[in-house]
N, C-alpha and C positions, 0 to 999 in steps of 0.2 A: 138712235141711231140704230140700223140693220144689225143682225147677227154675225153677216157675213163681212161687218168693215174690219179693218185693220186694229183698229183703235178699239172697238168692239169686244173683236177677240181678245185683246190682251186684258180686259176687265174680267174674262170669265178665269174659271180654276179648273176648267177642262181644258184649257189650254195654256196660260199663264205660267203655270210651274213646271210645265214641260218646255215650254219655251227658254227658259230662266234655266233649267237644267241644261240642253243640248248649248244653249249659250255658253255656258259656265266650262263645259266640258272642251266644245272649242279653243276656249281663249287659255285654259291651262295645259293644255297640247300645245300652243306656239310658243307657249313662256317656257314651257321645258325643252322645248328644241331650241329655242333661241339660245337658250341659257347655255345648252350642250354644246353648240355651235361655238360658241365665245368660249366656253372652255376648253374644247378641243383646239382652237387656232391661238389662246392665250397662254394655255397652260404649260406645264414642262411634261410634255409629250412627244418629244422632241423625235424619240426613236420612230416615229411614224408621222407619215405625209398626212397634213390636214385633209388634203382632198382625200386619202384614201378614207382616213378615219368618218370624213363625211359621206363617203358615200356607202360605208357600213353601217353608219348611223342610219341612212334612208333606207335600203336594204333590209335591216332589220325591223324597223318599223312598218316596212310594206310587208313583209312578208307575212303576218301573221293573216291578212286579208286574204291569202291566197289557200294557206294552210287550212284557217277555221270560218270562215266567213259560211261553210256548208251546216258547222255545226250550231254557229249561231243563230242560222236563218230557223233551224229544226228549234231550238230553245224557244225562241219569240212567238213561233207557232202553237208550241207546245204546252208553255207557261203562261200564266197572268202579264201581260207586257209592263203594268206599274212597278209589279214586283222586282221584277227582273231590273228595273230603271235604276230600283233604290240599289239592289245588290252589286249593279255596274257600277253605282256611283259611291258604295263604300268601298269597291275596290279600288276603285281611283285616291280616293283617301289615304289608304295605306301605300298605296305605291308614291305617291309624293312624299310621305315621311319617310321611303326607301329613298328616295329622290334626294330629301335634306342631307342623310346619312351620307350618300354619296359624293355631295357637294362638300360638305364639311371634312371629311376624309380625301377629297380629290381622286378618287376610285373612279376611273375609267373605263374599266369594265362591268364596275357593278352598275354605274350611271347605263350603259348600252345594255346591262340585262334590264334595268327598268324600263329603257326605252321600248323594248319588246314585249316587255309587259303591257308597256301603254298599248301598242299597237294591236296587241290583243282583247285588250278591255272596249279600244274603238271597234274593233271587228265586232264584238259583243254587243255596242250600242247603235252599230250601224241600223240592224234588219230592222230594231226597234223603233227609230225613228222615225221612220218613214211610215211602219206599220201602224203603229199606232193611232196614228192621226184620224184615218177613216175611222175609227170606234168613238173617236169623240167630238168630231168634226161631222155637220151634214155636207151632203155634194156641193152646197152651193157656199161653203163656208171652206174646202178644200183649196181653192186658187188661194184666199186670202191667205192662209195658212202657210201653205206652200213658200208663197212671197215672203212672210215674215221668218221664216225658217232660212230661206237664203238670204235675206236682209240682216237678220239675227250671225249668222256664221259667217258672212265676210266679213262683218266689223268686228267680230270679237277674232278671228286669223289675223287680222291689221292690227287693233290694239293689243290683242297677245303677243303678236311679234316686235312691237315696239314697248313693250314692256318690259318682254323676255331680252331685250339689248338694255334697256336704262335701267333694269333692276339690279343689273350681274356688269355696269359698266364700271371701268376704274374708279368713278366717284361715290360708288354705292356700297355702302356696308356688307359682306360677305352674306350675313344672316337674311338680306332684305327678301333676294329670288326665292330662297326655299320658307321663308315665312307666306310671301305673297302664292305660294304651288300650296299650299296648305289651308291658306283663309279662303282662296278660290274653291277647294274640294271640297269643304265645311259647306262654303254657299249653296255648292250644287247638289250635296246630299244631304241639306236642308229644303231644298225646292220639290226633290224627287219624292220627299216622304209625301206632298199634298197632290203629286199626279193622281187623279183616278182612277180606278179600277179598270182595265180592259181584259177584259177574263176571256182566256183559249177557246177557239171554236172546235180544236181537235185538242183535247186533253188526251187521248189514247194513242197519240202519234209515238211509233215507235223509235226511238232516238238512233241514228245508224254513226258508230262512232270512226267510221273510216274515211280518213278526210278526201282522200281520192274520190272514191265512188260516191258520197255527199255533195261533192264539188259538181261532177258531173250531172248528178241528179239535177241538183237546185238550177243548171244550165237548161236541161230539160225543159224544168217547170217554167222557165222564162219563155221557151221556144214555143209552146203550147199555143199561144197565139202570136199569129205571124206579127200584128200591130205590136204588139207588147213587145216582143224582140227589138225590134226597128226600134222602138222608144229608149228603152235599154239601152243597145248601143250608141244611138245617139246621146244621151249622156254621159257615157263614158267617152264618146268625141268631144265631148264639152270638156271632161277633165283631162285631156289629152292638151287639150289647147289653154287650158290654164297652167297646167303645170310648165308648156313650155314658154309661156310668154314671162311667167311669173321667175322662174328660175333662172333667167337669162337677163332678167330687168338691172340686176345689180350692177352686171357687167356693163351692158346697156349705160347705166348713170355713168359708172368711170370710165370707160373707155370713149364713150361716143358725144355724150352729152358734157364730159367733160365738169363733171359736179359732184357734190360731197355727199354723206349720208342723210343731211334734211331732205337734198332732194329725191331724194332713193325713197325716203318714206313719203314726201308729198306722190310723188308718182303711183305707188301703193295703194293710198289714200283716196287717191282719183279713179284708178281702176275698180278697187274695192265699193265706193261710192256708186261707181257707173252701175255695177252689177245690182247694188239696191234699189239705185233708180228704176232700173230696167224691170226688176220686180214688182217694186210699188206701181208702175204702169201697166205690168200683167193685170194686177188686181183692178185698177181703176176702168182699164177697158174690158175688162172679161164682166164685170159686173155679177159676181157671183158662178156666171157660169164659164165652163172650159171652151177655150178658142182656140184650136188646137191651128190655126191659120198665123197666129202670131209666131208659130215654131222657124216656119221658113223666113220669116222676116228679120226675125234675129240672126237667122243665119247670114241673111242678106248683110244686115247690120254690121255683122263681125268684119266680113272681108270689105266692102266700102270703104270704111276706118280704118281697118286694117290696110288696105292698099294705101289708104291718104297719109298714114304714120309714116309710109317710107318715103313721101315729096315731102313730108312736113321736115322730116330731117334735114332730107336735101337744101333745105333754105336757112338751118343753124348758121352758126358761126363757129367755130371752134374756138370758144373763148370758156376759162376757166373762172368757172362760179361755185363759191363754198357756201353761201346763203342761198335760201327761199327766196328772199327779197330782190338776189343776183341775178337769180335765175329767169324769174317773171320778168327782169327788165329786157333779155334778149329778145332779139327780133326773131318771129316765128315760133316762141314756147309756147304761148296761147292756143295756137292750132293745133301744135303736139298733144296738149294736156287734153283738148277737145277730142281729139282723135283716142286717147286712150280713154277718156270718159263715156264715149258711144260705142268704145268697142265692148266696154263693160256693160251699157246699156243692151246692146244687141245679144250680150251672155245671158240675161237677165230675161229678156224675152224667150230667148232660146229654150231654157232649163225648167222655168216653174212650171208652164205647161205639161213640160214632158212627165215632170214627176208626179204631176197630179193627174194624167192621163194612167202614167202605171198603176197610179193607189186607186183608182178609179176601175180601170179593166181588166183589174188582177183580181180571183178568187181569194175570199177571206182566208179558207181554208190552208190556203200557200203562200197568200202575200208576202211575209216575209222572209219567204226562202227564195222567191223572186226578186224581191229585193237584197238579198245577199249574193242571188249573182251578179245582179249588177256592181255590186262593191269590191268581187273578183275582177269583173272588166274593169271597172273603174283603176285599181291599182295594176291592173295589167298594162291597160293605156297610159299610164303614168309612165311606167317602166320603158314600153317602147317611145314614148315622149323621149326622152333622157336618151336611147339609142338615137332616133331620130334627130337632134341638135348635137350627138357626136357627129354623125354620119355629114351632115351638114358643115357645122361650122368647124371639125378638122380635119376629116378626110377629102371633103370638098373643099373646104378655105373659104364657106361662104362669109361675109361679113353680117354681122347682125340686123343690118338695114335689109339686106337681101333676104337674108331668112324670117325676121318678121314679113318680109311681102310674100315670100314662101308659103308661110302658115296661112295669110289672108285668103290668099290663091286655090289654096288646098283646100281651107274650111269650108267654101262654097262646092267646091268638086264633091267633097264628100258629103257635105250636110243633103245637098240636094240630091244625091245619088241615093242616101239613105231614105228619107222623105218622099222621091218619087217612087218608094216601093210599096207605100201603103197610100191607098186614097184619100184617107181621113186628114194626114198633114197636106193641107192646100191652100195656095191662098186666094182660091176663088170666091170666099167670101167679103172677098173686098171687092168684086167688080160685079155685085149684082147675085151673086148664088143666095138663097134665104138658106 
């Protein structure tokens, strides 16, 4: 089996411990966030609006990405990344112990503080997560590595979200959720111990502790190469779309599909599986080489199936269905599920080559800082996504199907504008270009 195959990578110590570490981290993030959402909406914190508290929680988690990404990028470039991974995962274990104490004492603001600290921990891990791979994988293996990371991340998000709900539901014992958080953190810490060394190429780098000036500086690193900057912006646009779709999906299920929680879980699963399938297909098509023409194809797929999602909804009957079986029996449902699936597949086609290109085209001496810049922009685009949804859904009174249709059309316009700025991102290899 070739080294660049996905199964082949999962058998190698230079990849498997890292893969498991990032998987457990994404899983724990989502278990904690879902548990906190349930705590906010069901506990006796009636002096505050749940919507207000949820927005505060989201802001606290995202804020560290703006404040500390530049610092995290410097640390990832200056020190051995494998050692940093271990210390970051040790910090996660401490935070999960504090979260358990917060849940036990029903301390809302204690949990909010833990969430902010988890945002900081995720900020520190972000630049390491993608900059360490080129040190352990060959150029021929990077596509497979990125495909596996994208698959693993979305599966972890899905499973973590579902487990966060189940472990903290009314039928669960109070200690279930906290115990799961600690066990998963311990698993991540154990796997991080086996991540091979990834020595720094710039050990003499002088740390700039000013978050504002360093954020500006990492942006300048990302802009050194026009193609890399466009790739970074394109990845952030993907995060804009992902946030726009997933944050409104629960309302879409409740108010437009007239279905229950299990159907919401089904749609999340289909969407996440689509991204995983698209990531795997990228590896299969690429055969170890970076194929940038997959990026515009992915953007086109997101738009085609996003537009059809609007028309698929129009054919559905407004019938209530609280079970997956009942929902699947409705007319037109399978078309809607296929649209969601292939929007996800398009997302996988779109984002895997972009991440691989950023890793390959960026100099090793400041690769982590470029990825830190990407994290800052990802957070910014997620905030802009929330503002965009407020404007369209509240101020302009769009329906959710109209909102999704607008996203699909806007996605093609923005993606094609960005990609047209760089000749490398072209579909011409499909029409005879060698």
